[in-house]
C-alpha positions in Angstrom: 14.5 33.0 9.9 18.1 34.0 10.1 21.1 33.1 12.3 21.8 35.9 14.8 25.6 35.6 14.0 25.1 36.0 10.3 22.8 37.6 7.8 22.7 34.3 5.8 19.4 32.4 6.1 19.6 29.1 8.0 16.0 27.9 7.2 12.6 29.0 6.0 9.3 27.9 7.4 6.1 28.8 5.5 2.9 28.5 7.4 -0.3 27.0 6.0 -2.0 30.4 6.1 0.8 31.8 4.0 0.5 29.0 1.5 -3.3 29.4 1.4 -3.0 33.1 0.7 -0.8 32.4 -2.3 -3.4 30.2 -4.0 -3.6 30.9 -7.8 -6.9 29.9 -9.5 -7.1 28.7 -13.1 -10.0 27.6 -15.4 -8.7 24.0 -14.9 -8.0 24.1 -11.1 -5.6 25.8 -8.7 -2.0 25.9 -7.5 -0.5 26.6 -4.1 3.3 27.3 -4.1 5.3 26.0 -1.2 8.7 27.3 -2.2 10.4 29.2 -5.1 12.9 31.9 -5.8 10.0 34.3 -6.3 8.8 33.5 -2.7 12.3 34.0 -1.5 12.5 30.7 0.4 14.4 28.4 -2.0 17.5 28.6 -4.2 17.4 25.4 -6.1 13.8 24.1 -6.5 10.2 25.2 -7.0 7.5 23.1 -5.3 3.8 23.2 -4.9 0.4 21.5 -4.8 -1.9 21.4 -7.8 -5.5 20.5 -8.1 -7.4 19.8 -11.3 -11.2 19.8 -11.8 -12.9 16.8 -13.3 -12.6 16.8 -17.2 -10.3 19.8 -17.1 -7.1 20.3 -19.1 -4.4 22.7 -18.4 -2.8 24.8 -21.1 0.0 23.2 -23.1 3.4 24.6 -22.1 7.0 23.9 -21.5 9.8 24.9 -19.1 13.1 25.7 -20.9 15.2 25.9 -17.7 14.1 22.9 -15.7 12.5 19.5 -15.5 9.1 19.0 -13.8 8.2 16.1 -11.6 4.6 15.2 -10.7 3.5 12.9 -7.8 -0.2 12.1 -8.1 -1.9 11.8 -4.7 -5.5 11.6 -5.9 -7.5 11.2 -9.1 -6.5 9.9 -12.6 -4.6 12.0 -15.1 -3.7 11.7 -18.7 -0.6 13.7 -19.8 0.4 14.6 -23.3 4.2 14.8 -23.0 5.7 15.7 -26.4 3.6 13.5 -28.7 3.2 10.7 -26.2 0.1 10.1 -24.0 0.8 8.9 -20.5 -1.8 7.8 -17.9 -0.9 8.5 -14.3 -2.6 6.9 -11.3 -2.3 7.8 -7.6 1.1 6.9 -6.1 2.9 7.3 -9.5 5.7 9.7 -10.1 6.2 11.3 -13.6 9.3 13.3 -14.7 9.0 15.7 -17.7 12.3 16.8 -19.2 13.1 20.5 -19.8 12.0 21.9 -23.1 9.3 19.3 -23.5 5.8 20.6 -24.4 3.1 19.0 -22.1 -0.4 19.3 -20.7 -2.5 17.3 -18.3 -6.2 16.3 -18.3 -8.1 15.0 -15.3 -9.9 11.9 -16.7 -11.1 10.8 -13.3 -14.5 11.4 -11.7 -13.3 13.7 -8.9 -10.7 16.3 -8.3 -7.1 15.4 -8.9 -4.4 16.4 -6.5 -0.7 16.3 -7.1 2.6 17.5 -5.7 4.7 19.3 -8.3 8.4 20.2 -8.3 10.8 21.8 -10.7 14.6 21.6 -10.8 14.9 25.4 -10.7 13.8 27.9 -8.0 13.1 30.3 -10.9 11.2 28.0 -13.2 10.2 29.5 -16.6 6.8 28.9 -18.1 6.3 29.2 -21.8 2.8 28.6 -23.3 2.7 26.7 -26.7 
């Protein structure tokens, strides 16, 4: 949406159907992106929803240009952040510094659901 007096955007609203259409499936679960530079609706952050299947682990990776924050809504996760192992329960918020290799494993019995955000609208993803 743009202001009629200017070509500069004043706000962006992304519908649930637009979010659902952008679902990306992985062997370990799925991600739905709410906002990013790639989507064209943010200039400073990337944000989304991630689900993980029981006993699944995502691929170890890092983000050279941003930190990552994870708010766990449902399930039980174990993160390998650098060489440390961190257990996360629902309601807990985890910050992972930029350039830090990490992966997550769902150690709960059901699907895990978390909100994820990055301190860059154009987050970089490097597998390791």
